[in-house]
CHARMM-style PDB file with segment names, atoms N, HN, CA, C and O in Angstrom:
ATOM      1  N   MET     1       6.783   3.021 -29.680  1.00  0.00      PROA
ATOM      2  CA  MET     1       7.741   3.950 -29.111  1.00  0.00      PROA
ATOM      3  C   MET     1       8.118   3.542 -27.682  1.00  0.00      PROA
ATOM      4  O   MET     1       9.265   3.703 -27.265  1.00  0.00      PROA
ATOM      5  N   ALA     2       7.140   3.013 -26.939  1.00  0.00      PROA
ATOM      6  HN  ALA     2       6.209   2.882 -27.277  1.00  0.00      PROA
ATOM      7  CA  ALA     2       7.417   2.567 -25.565  1.00  0.00      PROA
ATOM      8  C   ALA     2       8.404   1.408 -25.563  1.00  0.00      PROA
ATOM      9  O   ALA     2       9.325   1.372 -24.747  1.00  0.00      PROA
ATOM     10  N   GLU     3       8.210   0.463 -26.476  1.00  0.00      PROA
ATOM     11  HN  GLU     3       7.461   0.493 -27.138  1.00  0.00      PROA
ATOM     12  CA  GLU     3       9.089  -0.709 -26.534  1.00  0.00      PROA
ATOM     13  C   GLU     3      10.506  -0.322 -26.932  1.00  0.00      PROA
ATOM     14  O   GLU     3      11.473  -0.843 -26.375  1.00  0.00      PROA
ATOM     15  N   ARG     4      10.635   0.585 -27.887  1.00  0.00      PROA
ATOM     16  HN  ARG     4       9.850   1.009 -28.339  1.00  0.00      PROA
ATOM     17  CA  ARG     4      11.977   1.018 -28.320  1.00  0.00      PROA
ATOM     18  C   ARG     4      12.687   1.788 -27.217  1.00  0.00      PROA
ATOM     19  O   ARG     4      13.886   1.605 -27.005  1.00  0.00      PROA
ATOM     20  N   ALA     5      11.950   2.655 -26.506  1.00  0.00      PROA
ATOM     21  HN  ALA     5      10.976   2.803 -26.679  1.00  0.00      PROA
ATOM     22  CA  ALA     5      12.545   3.406 -25.399  1.00  0.00      PROA
ATOM     23  C   ALA     5      12.986   2.451 -24.294  1.00  0.00      PROA
ATOM     24  O   ALA     5      14.029   2.654 -23.674  1.00  0.00      PROA
ATOM     25  N   PHE     6      12.192   1.411 -24.050  1.00  0.00      PROA
ATOM     26  HN  PHE     6      11.344   1.246 -24.554  1.00  0.00      PROA
ATOM     27  CA  PHE     6      12.539   0.415 -23.040  1.00  0.00      PROA
ATOM     28  C   PHE     6      13.854  -0.276 -23.399  1.00  0.00      PROA
ATOM     29  O   PHE     6      14.772  -0.326 -22.581  1.00  0.00      PROA
ATOM     30  N   LEU     7      13.947  -0.805 -24.613  1.00  0.00      PROA
ATOM     31  HN  LEU     7      13.201  -0.764 -25.278  1.00  0.00      PROA
ATOM     32  CA  LEU     7      15.161  -1.524 -25.025  1.00  0.00      PROA
ATOM     33  C   LEU     7      16.383  -0.618 -25.060  1.00  0.00      PROA
ATOM     34  O   LEU     7      17.478  -1.032 -24.681  1.00  0.00      PROA
ATOM     35  N   ARG     8      16.200   0.598 -25.506  1.00  0.00      PROA
ATOM     36  HN  ARG     8      15.310   0.935 -25.814  1.00  0.00      PROA
ATOM     37  CA  ARG     8      17.311   1.550 -25.543  1.00  0.00      PROA
ATOM     38  C   ARG     8      17.819   1.821 -24.122  1.00  0.00      PROA
ATOM     39  O   ARG     8      19.027   1.899 -23.896  1.00  0.00      PROA
ATOM     40  N   THR     9      16.899   1.965 -23.173  1.00  0.00      PROA
ATOM     41  HN  THR     9      15.918   1.902 -23.356  1.00  0.00      PROA
ATOM     42  CA  THR     9      17.277   2.286 -21.796  1.00  0.00      PROA
ATOM     43  C   THR     9      17.881   1.101 -21.065  1.00  0.00      PROA
ATOM     44  O   THR     9      18.850   1.253 -20.320  1.00  0.00      PROA
ATOM     45  N   VAL    10      17.311  -0.082 -21.275  1.00  0.00      PROA
ATOM     46  HN  VAL    10      16.524  -0.206 -21.880  1.00  0.00      PROA
ATOM     47  CA  VAL    10      17.813  -1.265 -20.570  1.00  0.00      PROA
ATOM     48  C   VAL    10      19.077  -1.810 -21.231  1.00  0.00      PROA
ATOM     49  O   VAL    10      19.800  -2.602 -20.626  1.00  0.00      PROA
ATOM     50  N   GLY    11      19.346  -1.394 -22.460  1.00  0.00      PROA
ATOM     51  HN  GLY    11      18.759  -0.751 -22.952  1.00  0.00      PROA
ATOM     52  CA  GLY    11      20.536  -1.852 -23.163  1.00  0.00      PROA
ATOM     53  C   GLY    11      20.332  -3.206 -23.802  1.00  0.00      PROA
ATOM     54  O   GLY    11      21.279  -3.976 -23.957  1.00  0.00      PROA
ATOM     55  N   GLY    12      19.109  -3.494 -24.170  1.00  0.00      PROA
ATOM     56  HN  GLY    12      18.339  -2.868 -24.044  1.00  0.00      PROA
ATOM     57  CA  GLY    12      18.794  -4.795 -24.751  1.00  0.00      PROA
ATOM     58  C   GLY    12      19.287  -4.931 -26.181  1.00  0.00      PROA
ATOM     59  O   GLY    12      19.495  -3.941 -26.882  1.00  0.00      PROA
ATOM     60  N   GLY    13      19.461  -6.134 -26.583  1.00  0.00      PROA
ATOM     61  HN  GLY    13      19.292  -6.938 -26.014  1.00  0.00      PROA
ATOM     62  CA  GLY    13      19.885  -6.454 -27.935  1.00  0.00      PROA
ATOM     63  C   GLY    13      19.597  -7.903 -28.222  1.00  0.00      PROA
ATOM     64  O   GLY    13      18.841  -8.548 -27.496  1.00  0.00      PROA
ATOM     65  N   CYS    14      20.175  -8.407 -29.248  1.00  0.00      PROA
ATOM     66  HN  CYS    14      20.789  -7.883 -29.838  1.00  0.00      PROA
ATOM     67  CA  CYS    14      19.911  -9.788 -29.660  1.00  0.00      PROA
ATOM     68  C   CYS    14      20.504 -10.826 -28.708  1.00  0.00      PROA
ATOM     69  O   CYS    14      20.086 -11.984 -28.735  1.00  0.00      PROA
ATOM     70  N   HSD    15      21.460 -10.442 -27.873  1.00  0.00      PROA
ATOM     71  HN  HSD    15      21.799  -9.502 -27.851  1.00  0.00      PROA
ATOM     72  CA  HSD    15      22.142 -11.400 -27.014  1.00  0.00      PROA
ATOM     73  C   HSD    15      21.798 -11.222 -25.542  1.00  0.00      PROA
ATOM     74  O   HSD    15      22.445 -11.816 -24.680  1.00  0.00      PROA
ATOM     75  N   VAL    16      20.786 -10.408 -25.245  1.00  0.00      PROA
ATOM     76  HN  VAL    16      20.261  -9.925 -25.945  1.00  0.00      PROA
ATOM     77  CA  VAL    16      20.381 -10.162 -23.872  1.00  0.00      PROA
ATOM     78  C   VAL    16      18.980 -10.738 -23.678  1.00  0.00      PROA
ATOM     79  O   VAL    16      18.070 -10.387 -24.429  1.00  0.00      PROA
ATOM     80  N   PRO    17      18.781 -11.620 -22.682  1.00  0.00      PROA
ATOM     81  CA  PRO    17      17.461 -12.205 -22.469  1.00  0.00      PROA
ATOM     82  C   PRO    17      16.513 -11.233 -21.762  1.00  0.00      PROA
ATOM     83  O   PRO    17      16.213 -11.387 -20.578  1.00  0.00      PROA
ATOM     84  N   VAL    18      16.055 -10.239 -22.507  1.00  0.00      PROA
ATOM     85  HN  VAL    18      16.299 -10.114 -23.468  1.00  0.00      PROA
ATOM     86  CA  VAL    18      15.155  -9.214 -21.981  1.00  0.00      PROA
ATOM     87  C   VAL    18      14.151  -8.857 -23.067  1.00  0.00      PROA
ATOM     88  O   VAL    18      14.466  -8.900 -24.256  1.00  0.00      PROA
ATOM     89  N   GLY    19      12.960  -8.510 -22.654  1.00  0.00      PROA
ATOM     90  HN  GLY    19      12.704  -8.475 -21.688  1.00  0.00      PROA
ATOM     91  CA  GLY    19      11.955  -8.118 -23.640  1.00  0.00      PROA
ATOM     92  C   GLY    19      10.809  -7.391 -22.979  1.00  0.00      PROA
ATOM     93  O   GLY    19      10.630  -7.447 -21.762  1.00  0.00      PROA
ATOM     94  N   GLY    20      10.042  -6.714 -23.796  1.00  0.00      PROA
ATOM     95  HN  GLY    20      10.188  -6.669 -24.784  1.00  0.00      PROA
ATOM     96  CA  GLY    20       8.887  -5.989 -23.294  1.00  0.00      PROA
ATOM     97  C   GLY    20       7.846  -5.837 -24.384  1.00  0.00      PROA
ATOM     98  O   GLY    20       8.158  -5.846 -25.575  1.00  0.00      PROA
ATOM     99  N   VAL    21       6.611  -5.699 -23.954  1.00  0.00      PROA
ATOM    100  HN  VAL    21       6.358  -5.692 -22.987  1.00  0.00      PROA
ATOM    101  CA  VAL    21       5.521  -5.500 -24.897  1.00  0.00      PROA
ATOM    102  C   VAL    21       4.598  -4.412 -24.356  1.00  0.00      PROA
ATOM    103  O   VAL    21       4.267  -4.386 -23.171  1.00  0.00      PROA
ATOM    104  N   ALA    22       4.197  -3.524 -25.245  1.00  0.00      PROA
ATOM    105  HN  ALA    22       4.466  -3.545 -26.208  1.00  0.00      PROA
ATOM    106  CA  ALA    22       3.262  -2.448 -24.906  1.00  0.00      PROA
ATOM    107  C   ALA    22       1.897  -2.793 -25.488  1.00  0.00      PROA
ATOM    108  O   ALA    22       1.785  -3.150 -26.660  1.00  0.00      PROA
ATOM    109  N   ILE    23       0.867  -2.685 -24.663  1.00  0.00      PROA
ATOM    110  HN  ILE    23       0.958  -2.395 -23.711  1.00  0.00      PROA
ATOM    111  CA  ILE    23      -0.496  -2.961 -25.091  1.00  0.00      PROA
ATOM    112  C   ILE    23      -1.291  -1.668 -24.971  1.00  0.00      PROA
ATOM    113  O   ILE    23      -1.498  -1.148 -23.875  1.00  0.00      PROA
ATOM    114  N   HSD    24      -1.728  -1.163 -26.110  1.00  0.00      PROA
ATOM    115  HN  HSD    24      -1.560  -1.585 -27.000  1.00  0.00      PROA
ATOM    116  CA  HSD    24      -2.459   0.102 -26.154  1.00  0.00      PROA
ATOM    117  C   HSD    24      -3.937  -0.166 -25.915  1.00  0.00      PROA
ATOM    118  O   HSD    24      -4.568  -0.913 -26.663  1.00  0.00      PROA
ATOM    119  N   GLU    25      -4.488   0.448 -24.871  1.00  0.00      PROA
ATOM    120  HN  GLU    25      -3.976   1.056 -24.264  1.00  0.00      PROA
ATOM    121  CA  GLU    25      -5.896   0.268 -24.517  1.00  0.00      PROA
ATOM    122  C   GLU    25      -6.515   1.641 -24.264  1.00  0.00      PROA
ATOM    123  O   GLU    25      -6.388   2.189 -23.169  1.00  0.00      PROA
ATOM    124  N   GLY    26      -7.180   2.191 -25.270  1.00  0.00      PROA
ATOM    125  HN  GLY    26      -7.283   1.745 -26.159  1.00  0.00      PROA
ATOM    126  CA  GLY    26      -7.789   3.515 -25.119  1.00  0.00      PROA
ATOM    127  C   GLY    26      -6.740   4.583 -24.929  1.00  0.00      PROA
ATOM    128  O   GLY    26      -5.853   4.752 -25.766  1.00  0.00      PROA
ATOM    129  N   ASP    27      -6.841   5.309 -23.822  1.00  0.00      PROA
ATOM    130  HN  ASP    27      -7.562   5.172 -23.143  1.00  0.00      PROA
ATOM    131  CA  ASP    27      -5.863   6.369 -23.550  1.00  0.00      PROA
ATOM    132  C   ASP    27      -4.742   5.900 -22.629  1.00  0.00      PROA
ATOM    133  O   ASP    27      -3.977   6.719 -22.119  1.00  0.00      PROA
ATOM    134  N   ARG    28      -4.635   4.575 -22.409  1.00  0.00      PROA
ATOM    135  HN  ARG    28      -5.256   3.909 -22.823  1.00  0.00      PROA
ATOM    136  CA  ARG    28      -3.618   4.007 -21.539  1.00  0.00      PROA
ATOM    137  C   ARG    28      -2.764   3.001 -22.304  1.00  0.00      PROA
ATOM    138  O   ARG    28      -3.187   2.439 -23.314  1.00  0.00      PROA
ATOM    139  N   ILE    29      -1.564   2.792 -21.802  1.00  0.00      PROA
ATOM    140  HN  ILE    29      -1.220   3.249 -20.981  1.00  0.00      PROA
ATOM    141  CA  ILE    29      -0.681   1.749 -22.319  1.00  0.00      PROA
ATOM    142  C   ILE    29      -0.275   0.890 -21.131  1.00  0.00      PROA
ATOM    143  O   ILE    29       0.153   1.400 -20.095  1.00  0.00      PROA
ATOM    144  N   GLU    30      -0.413  -0.397 -21.292  1.00  0.00      PROA
ATOM    145  HN  GLU    30      -0.760  -0.811 -22.134  1.00  0.00      PROA
ATOM    146  CA  GLU    30       0.088  -1.334 -20.300  1.00  0.00      PROA
ATOM    147  C   GLU    30       1.395  -1.897 -20.848  1.00  0.00      PROA
ATOM    148  O   GLU    30       1.459  -2.304 -22.008  1.00  0.00      PROA
ATOM    149  N   PHE    31       2.428  -1.922 -20.025  1.00  0.00      PROA
ATOM    150  HN  PHE    31       2.376  -1.592 -19.082  1.00  0.00      PROA
ATOM    151  CA  PHE    31       3.733  -2.399 -20.447  1.00  0.00      PROA
ATOM    152  C   PHE    31       4.139  -3.558 -19.567  1.00  0.00      PROA
ATOM    153  O   PHE    31       4.191  -3.433 -18.343  1.00  0.00      PROA
ATOM    154  N   ILE    32       4.427  -4.688 -20.191  1.00  0.00      PROA
ATOM    155  HN  ILE    32       4.386  -4.790 -21.184  1.00  0.00      PROA
ATOM    156  CA  ILE    32       4.884  -5.881 -19.481  1.00  0.00      PROA
ATOM    157  C   ILE    32       6.290  -6.187 -19.974  1.00  0.00      PROA
ATOM    158  O   ILE    32       6.535  -6.241 -21.180  1.00  0.00      PROA
ATOM    159  N   ALA    33       7.215  -6.387 -19.036  1.00  0.00      PROA
ATOM    160  HN  ALA    33       7.016  -6.343 -18.057  1.00  0.00      PROA
ATOM    161  CA  ALA    33       8.611  -6.629 -19.416  1.00  0.00      PROA
ATOM    162  C   ALA    33       9.219  -7.683 -18.505  1.00  0.00      PROA
ATOM    163  O   ALA    33       8.775  -7.885 -17.375  1.00  0.00      PROA
ATOM    164  N   GLY    34      10.237  -8.344 -19.017  1.00  0.00      PROA
ATOM    165  HN  GLY    34      10.598  -8.179 -19.935  1.00  0.00      PROA
ATOM    166  CA  GLY    34      10.919  -9.349 -18.232  1.00  0.00      PROA
ATOM    167  C   GLY    34      12.374  -9.491 -18.611  1.00  0.00      PROA
ATOM    168  O   GLY    34      12.803  -9.122 -19.704  1.00  0.00      PROA
ATOM    169  N   MET    35      13.121 -10.042 -17.663  1.00  0.00      PROA
ATOM    170  HN  MET    35      12.773 -10.342 -16.775  1.00  0.00      PROA
ATOM    171  CA  MET    35      14.545 -10.291 -17.870  1.00  0.00      PROA
ATOM    172  C   MET    35      14.886 -11.609 -17.185  1.00  0.00      PROA
ATOM    173  O   MET    35      14.359 -11.921 -16.117  1.00  0.00      PROA
ATOM    174  N   ALA    36      15.768 -12.375 -17.808  1.00  0.00      PROA
ATOM    175  HN  ALA    36      16.196 -12.121 -18.675  1.00  0.00      PROA
ATOM    176  CA  ALA    36      16.205 -13.646 -17.225  1.00  0.00      PROA
ATOM    177  C   ALA    36      17.718 -13.763 -17.363  1.00  0.00      PROA
ATOM    178  O   ALA    36      18.337 -13.103 -18.199  1.00  0.00      PROA
ATOM    179  N   ASP    37      18.300 -14.622 -16.521  1.00  0.00      PROA
ATOM    180  HN  ASP    37      17.797 -15.158 -15.842  1.00  0.00      PROA
ATOM    181  CA  ASP    37      19.725 -14.893 -16.706  1.00  0.00      PROA
ATOM    182  C   ASP    37      19.884 -15.870 -17.872  1.00  0.00      PROA
ATOM    183  O   ASP    37      18.896 -16.408 -18.373  1.00  0.00      PROA
ATOM    184  N   LEU    38      21.095 -16.093 -18.292  1.00  0.00      PROA
ATOM    185  HN  LEU    38      21.897 -15.656 -17.885  1.00  0.00      PROA
ATOM    186  CA  LEU    38      21.337 -16.937 -19.462  1.00  0.00      PROA
ATOM    187  C   LEU    38      20.905 -18.379 -19.266  1.00  0.00      PROA
ATOM    188  O   LEU    38      20.611 -19.071 -20.241  1.00  0.00      PROA
ATOM    189  N   ASN    39      20.860 -18.850 -18.012  1.00  0.00      PROA
ATOM    190  HN  ASN    39      21.099 -18.288 -17.220  1.00  0.00      PROA
ATOM    191  CA  ASN    39      20.424 -20.218 -17.726  1.00  0.00      PROA
ATOM    192  C   ASN    39      18.914 -20.330 -17.584  1.00  0.00      PROA
ATOM    193  O   ASN    39      18.371 -21.435 -17.565  1.00  0.00      PROA
ATOM    194  N   GLY    40      18.232 -19.188 -17.484  1.00  0.00      PROA
ATOM    195  HN  GLY    40      18.674 -18.291 -17.499  1.00  0.00      PROA
ATOM    196  CA  GLY    40      16.792 -19.202 -17.281  1.00  0.00      PROA
ATOM    197  C   GLY    40      16.383 -19.545 -15.864  1.00  0.00      PROA
ATOM    198  O   GLY    40      15.210 -19.811 -15.604  1.00  0.00      PROA
ATOM    199  N   GLU    41      17.337 -19.542 -14.944  1.00  0.00      PROA
ATOM    200  HN  GLU    41      18.290 -19.326 -15.155  1.00  0.00      PROA
ATOM    201  CA  GLU    41      17.045 -19.889 -13.550  1.00  0.00      PROA
ATOM    202  C   GLU    41      16.508 -18.701 -12.762  1.00  0.00      PROA
ATOM    203  O   GLU    41      15.765 -18.874 -11.796  1.00  0.00      PROA
ATOM    204  N   ARG    42      16.877 -17.525 -13.167  1.00  0.00      PROA
ATOM    205  HN  ARG    42      17.481 -17.384 -13.952  1.00  0.00      PROA
ATOM    206  CA  ARG    42      16.465 -16.310 -12.461  1.00  0.00      PROA
ATOM    207  C   ARG    42      15.710 -15.432 -13.430  1.00  0.00      PROA
ATOM    208  O   ARG    42      16.155 -15.218 -14.558  1.00  0.00      PROA
ATOM    209  N   LYS    43      14.562 -14.918 -12.997  1.00  0.00      PROA
ATOM    210  HN  LYS    43      14.200 -15.092 -12.081  1.00  0.00      PROA
ATOM    211  CA  LYS    43      13.807 -14.041 -13.868  1.00  0.00      PROA
ATOM    212  C   LYS    43      13.070 -12.994 -13.048  1.00  0.00      PROA
ATOM    213  O   LYS    43      12.738 -13.204 -11.881  1.00  0.00      PROA
ATOM    214  N   VAL    44      12.827 -11.867 -13.690  1.00  0.00      PROA
ATOM    215  HN  VAL    44      13.097 -11.696 -14.638  1.00  0.00      PROA
ATOM    216  CA  VAL    44      12.059 -10.777 -13.103  1.00  0.00      PROA
ATOM    217  C   VAL    44      11.061 -10.337 -14.158  1.00  0.00      PROA
ATOM    218  O   VAL    44      11.420 -10.145 -15.320  1.00  0.00      PROA
ATOM    219  N   ILE    45       9.814 -10.178 -13.757  1.00  0.00      PROA
ATOM    220  HN  ILE    45       9.522 -10.333 -12.814  1.00  0.00      PROA
ATOM    221  CA  ILE    45       8.773  -9.705 -14.656  1.00  0.00      PROA
ATOM    222  C   ILE    45       8.077  -8.527 -13.987  1.00  0.00      PROA
ATOM    223  O   ILE    45       7.747  -8.583 -12.802  1.00  0.00      PROA
ATOM    224  N   ILE    46       7.858  -7.462 -14.749  1.00  0.00      PROA
ATOM    225  HN  ILE    46       8.126  -7.416 -15.711  1.00  0.00      PROA
ATOM    226  CA  ILE    46       7.175  -6.280 -14.220  1.00  0.00      PROA
ATOM    227  C   ILE    46       6.001  -5.917 -15.120  1.00  0.00      PROA
ATOM    228  O   ILE    46       5.920  -6.325 -16.278  1.00  0.00      PROA
ATOM    229  N   ARG    47       5.095  -5.133 -14.540  1.00  0.00      PROA
ATOM    230  HN  ARG    47       5.160  -4.801 -13.599  1.00  0.00      PROA
ATOM    231  CA  ARG    47       3.931  -4.661 -15.291  1.00  0.00      PROA
ATOM    232  C   ARG    47       3.655  -3.237 -14.832  1.00  0.00      PROA
ATOM    233  O   ARG    47       3.443  -2.991 -13.644  1.00  0.00      PROA
ATOM    234  N   LEU    48       3.659  -2.301 -15.773  1.00  0.00      PROA
ATOM    235  HN  LEU    48       3.831  -2.500 -16.737  1.00  0.00      PROA
ATOM    236  CA  LEU    48       3.370  -0.898 -15.482  1.00  0.00      PROA
ATOM    237  C   LEU    48       2.333  -0.396 -16.463  1.00  0.00      PROA
ATOM    238  O   LEU    48       2.131  -0.990 -17.522  1.00  0.00      PROA
ATOM    239  N   SER    49       1.682   0.687 -16.115  1.00  0.00      PROA
ATOM    240  HN  SER    49       1.846   1.169 -15.255  1.00  0.00      PROA
ATOM    241  CA  SER    49       0.782   1.322 -17.079  1.00  0.00      PROA
ATOM    242  C   SER    49       0.979   2.825 -17.016  1.00  0.00      PROA
ATOM    243  O   SER    49       1.440   3.371 -16.013  1.00  0.00      PROA
ATOM    244  N   GLY    50       0.619   3.480 -18.109  1.00  0.00      PROA
ATOM    245  HN  GLY    50       0.245   3.036 -18.924  1.00  0.00      PROA
ATOM    246  CA  GLY    50       0.770   4.923 -18.187  1.00  0.00      PROA
ATOM    247  C   GLY    50      -0.064   5.485 -19.326  1.00  0.00      PROA
ATOM    248  O   GLY    50      -0.773   4.753 -20.017  1.00  0.00      PROA
ATOM    249  N   SER    51       0.027   6.765 -19.507  1.00  0.00      PROA
ATOM    250  HN  SER    51       0.602   7.360 -18.946  1.00  0.00      PROA
ATOM    251  CA  SER    51      -0.745   7.467 -20.523  1.00  0.00      PROA
ATOM    252  C   SER    51      -0.231   7.149 -21.922  1.00  0.00      PROA
ATOM    253  O   SER    51       0.974   7.030 -22.143  1.00  0.00      PROA
ATOM    254  N   SER    52      -1.155   7.013 -22.852  1.00  0.00      PROA
ATOM    255  HN  SER    52      -2.134   7.109 -22.672  1.00  0.00      PROA
ATOM    256  CA  SER    52      -0.754   6.798 -24.250  1.00  0.00      PROA
ATOM    257  C   SER    52      -0.155   8.066 -24.856  1.00  0.00      PROA
ATOM    258  O   SER    52       0.389   8.028 -25.960  1.00  0.00      PROA
ATOM    259  N   LEU    53      -0.250   9.175 -24.147  1.00  0.00      PROA
ATOM    260  HN  LEU    53      -0.691   9.205 -23.250  1.00  0.00      PROA
ATOM    261  CA  LEU    53       0.342  10.426 -24.625  1.00  0.00      PROA
ATOM    262  C   LEU    53       1.844  10.483 -24.375  1.00  0.00      PROA
ATOM    263  O   LEU    53       2.533  11.322 -24.956  1.00  0.00      PROA
ATOM    264  N   SER    54       2.365   9.597 -23.515  1.00  0.00      PROA
ATOM    265  HN  SER    54       1.805   8.915 -23.043  1.00  0.00      PROA
ATOM    266  CA  SER    54       3.806   9.600 -23.214  1.00  0.00      PROA
ATOM    267  C   SER    54       4.366   8.179 -23.218  1.00  0.00      PROA
ATOM    268  O   SER    54       4.818   7.690 -22.183  1.00  0.00      PROA
ATOM    269  N   PRO    55       4.341   7.511 -24.375  1.00  0.00      PROA
ATOM    270  CA  PRO    55       4.805   6.121 -24.430  1.00  0.00      PROA
ATOM    271  C   PRO    55       6.291   5.963 -24.145  1.00  0.00      PROA
ATOM    272  O   PRO    55       6.699   4.975 -23.534  1.00  0.00      PROA
ATOM    273  N   GLU    56       7.107   6.921 -24.576  1.00  0.00      PROA
ATOM    274  HN  GLU    56       6.775   7.723 -25.072  1.00  0.00      PROA
ATOM    275  CA  GLU    56       8.550   6.810 -24.323  1.00  0.00      PROA
ATOM    276  C   GLU    56       8.845   6.890 -22.830  1.00  0.00      PROA
ATOM    277  O   GLU    56       9.711   6.174 -22.328  1.00  0.00      PROA
ATOM    278  N   GLU    57       8.143   7.742 -22.133  1.00  0.00      PROA
ATOM    279  HN  GLU    57       7.440   8.324 -22.541  1.00  0.00      PROA
ATOM    280  CA  GLU    57       8.330   7.860 -20.683  1.00  0.00      PROA
ATOM    281  C   GLU    57       7.980   6.539 -19.997  1.00  0.00      PROA
ATOM    282  O   GLU    57       8.682   6.110 -19.081  1.00  0.00      PROA
ATOM    283  N   LEU    58       6.911   5.904 -20.433  1.00  0.00      PROA
ATOM    284  HN  LEU    58       6.341   6.253 -21.177  1.00  0.00      PROA
ATOM    285  CA  LEU    58       6.528   4.616 -19.867  1.00  0.00      PROA
ATOM    286  C   LEU    58       7.599   3.562 -20.131  1.00  0.00      PROA
ATOM    287  O   LEU    58       7.932   2.780 -19.241  1.00  0.00      PROA
ATOM    288  N   GLY    59       8.132   3.536 -21.334  1.00  0.00      PROA
ATOM    289  HN  GLY    59       7.861   4.171 -22.057  1.00  0.00      PROA
ATOM    290  CA  GLY    59       9.186   2.584 -21.660  1.00  0.00      PROA
ATOM    291  C   GLY    59      10.431   2.778 -20.814  1.00  0.00      PROA
ATOM    292  O   GLY    59      11.022   1.807 -20.341  1.00  0.00      PROA
ATOM    293  N   VAL    60      10.830   4.019 -20.623  1.00  0.00      PROA
ATOM    294  HN  VAL    60      10.351   4.808 -21.007  1.00  0.00      PROA
ATOM    295  CA  VAL    60      11.997   4.326 -19.791  1.00  0.00      PROA
ATOM    296  C   VAL    60      11.721   3.943 -18.337  1.00  0.00      PROA
ATOM    297  O   VAL    60      12.578   3.357 -17.675  1.00  0.00      PROA
ATOM    298  N   ASN    61      10.523   4.274 -17.839  1.00  0.00      PROA
ATOM    299  HN  ASN    61       9.827   4.750 -18.377  1.00  0.00      PROA
ATOM    300  CA  ASN    61      10.167   3.920 -16.460  1.00  0.00      PROA
ATOM    301  C   ASN    61      10.164   2.404 -16.265  1.00  0.00      PROA
ATOM    302  O   ASN    61      10.606   1.908 -15.229  1.00  0.00      PROA
ATOM    303  N   ALA    62       9.669   1.678 -17.251  1.00  0.00      PROA
ATOM    304  HN  ALA    62       9.310   2.081 -18.093  1.00  0.00      PROA
ATOM    305  CA  ALA    62       9.652   0.219 -17.170  1.00  0.00      PROA
ATOM    306  C   ALA    62      11.074  -0.334 -17.116  1.00  0.00      PROA
ATOM    307  O   ALA    62      11.353  -1.251 -16.343  1.00  0.00      PROA
ATOM    308  N   ALA    63      11.964   0.213 -17.924  1.00  0.00      PROA
ATOM    309  HN  ALA    63      11.737   0.958 -18.551  1.00  0.00      PROA
ATOM    310  CA  ALA    63      13.363  -0.236 -17.913  1.00  0.00      PROA
ATOM    311  C   ALA    63      14.002   0.013 -16.555  1.00  0.00      PROA
ATOM    312  O   ALA    63      14.687  -0.858 -16.018  1.00  0.00      PROA
ATOM    313  N   HSD    64      13.782   1.190 -16.001  1.00  0.00      PROA
ATOM    314  HN  HSD    64      13.225   1.898 -16.437  1.00  0.00      PROA
ATOM    315  CA  HSD    64      14.360   1.507 -14.696  1.00  0.00      PROA
ATOM    316  C   HSD    64      13.805   0.594 -13.605  1.00  0.00      PROA
ATOM    317  O   HSD    64      14.550   0.130 -12.742  1.00  0.00      PROA
ATOM    318  N   GLU    65      12.503   0.337 -13.641  1.00  0.00      PROA
ATOM    319  HN  GLU    65      11.897   0.714 -14.341  1.00  0.00      PROA
ATOM    320  CA  GLU    65      11.897  -0.544 -12.639  1.00  0.00      PROA
ATOM    321  C   GLU    65      12.418  -1.972 -12.770  1.00  0.00      PROA
ATOM    322  O   GLU    65      12.713  -2.621 -11.766  1.00  0.00      PROA
ATOM    323  N   LEU    66      12.530  -2.457 -13.994  1.00  0.00      PROA
ATOM    324  HN  LEU    66      12.290  -1.930 -14.809  1.00  0.00      PROA
ATOM    325  CA  LEU    66      13.043  -3.806 -14.205  1.00  0.00      PROA
ATOM    326  C   LEU    66      14.477  -3.931 -13.710  1.00  0.00      PROA
ATOM    327  O   LEU    66      14.813  -4.900 -13.031  1.00  0.00      PROA
ATOM    328  N   LEU    67      15.319  -2.970 -14.040  1.00  0.00      PROA
ATOM    329  HN  LEU    67      15.046  -2.183 -14.592  1.00  0.00      PROA
ATOM    330  CA  LEU    67      16.718  -3.008 -13.609  1.00  0.00      PROA
ATOM    331  C   LEU    67      16.810  -2.889 -12.092  1.00  0.00      PROA
ATOM    332  O   LEU    67      17.644  -3.550 -11.472  1.00  0.00      PROA
ATOM    333  N   LYS    68      15.976  -2.067 -11.495  1.00  0.00      PROA
ATOM    334  HN  LYS    68      15.298  -1.531 -11.998  1.00  0.00      PROA
ATOM    335  CA  LYS    68      15.973  -1.925 -10.036  1.00  0.00      PROA
ATOM    336  C   LYS    68      15.641  -3.268  -9.377  1.00  0.00      PROA
ATOM    337  O   LYS    68      16.340  -3.698  -8.460  1.00  0.00      PROA
ATOM    338  N   ARG    69      14.589  -3.922  -9.836  1.00  0.00      PROA
ATOM    339  HN  ARG    69      14.020  -3.573 -10.581  1.00  0.00      PROA
ATOM    340  CA  ARG    69      14.206  -5.209  -9.253  1.00  0.00      PROA
ATOM    341  C   ARG    69      15.252  -6.286  -9.536  1.00  0.00      PROA
ATOM    342  O   ARG    69      15.487  -7.154  -8.694  1.00  0.00      PROA
ATOM    343  N   TRP    70      15.879  -6.240 -10.704  1.00  0.00      PROA
ATOM    344  HN  TRP    70      15.688  -5.536 -11.387  1.00  0.00      PROA
ATOM    345  CA  TRP    70      16.927  -7.209 -11.045  1.00  0.00      PROA
ATOM    346  C   TRP    70      18.106  -7.068 -10.084  1.00  0.00      PROA
ATOM    347  O   TRP    70      18.671  -8.067  -9.639  1.00  0.00      PROA
ATOM    348  N   ASN    71      18.470  -5.846  -9.770  1.00  0.00      PROA
ATOM    349  HN  ASN    71      18.011  -5.034 -10.131  1.00  0.00      PROA
ATOM    350  CA  ASN    71      19.625  -5.592  -8.903  1.00  0.00      PROA
ATOM    351  C   ASN    71      19.319  -5.822  -7.428  1.00  0.00      PROA
ATOM    352  O   ASN    71      20.244  -5.912  -6.621  1.00  0.00      PROA
ATOM    353  N   GLU    72      18.040  -5.918  -7.056  1.00  0.00      PROA
ATOM    354  HN  GLU    72      17.288  -5.845  -7.711  1.00  0.00      PROA
ATOM    355  CA  GLU    72      17.663  -6.191  -5.670  1.00  0.00      PROA
ATOM    356  C   GLU    72      17.911  -7.637  -5.285  1.00  0.00      PROA
ATOM    357  O   GLU    72      18.127  -7.938  -4.111  1.00  0.00      PROA
ATOM    358  N   LYS    73      17.884  -8.522  -6.247  1.00  0.00      PROA
ATOM    359  HN  LYS    73      17.709  -8.277  -7.201  1.00  0.00      PROA
ATOM    360  CA  LYS    73      18.005  -9.965  -5.945  1.00  0.00      PROA
ATOM    361  C   LYS    73      19.430 -10.388  -5.805  1.00  0.00      PROA
ATOM    362  OT1 LYS    73      19.704 -11.561  -5.552  1.00  0.00      PROA
TER     363      LYS     73
END
């Protein structure tokens, strides 16, 4: 659910170089996500964690953080 919420929020699809993975560890979820430009010259990678009780919230937060860092550069 975290991964789907992330992709839905970031607007990812088959033609966008973006991805994320959720790792469930006990009552926590660690979310690692990244985005690159089409040439692979620019990339941003983030890592967040949150409660396993709110995976969609974590996915949305990860998308917002990734987009924020992408737009800072």
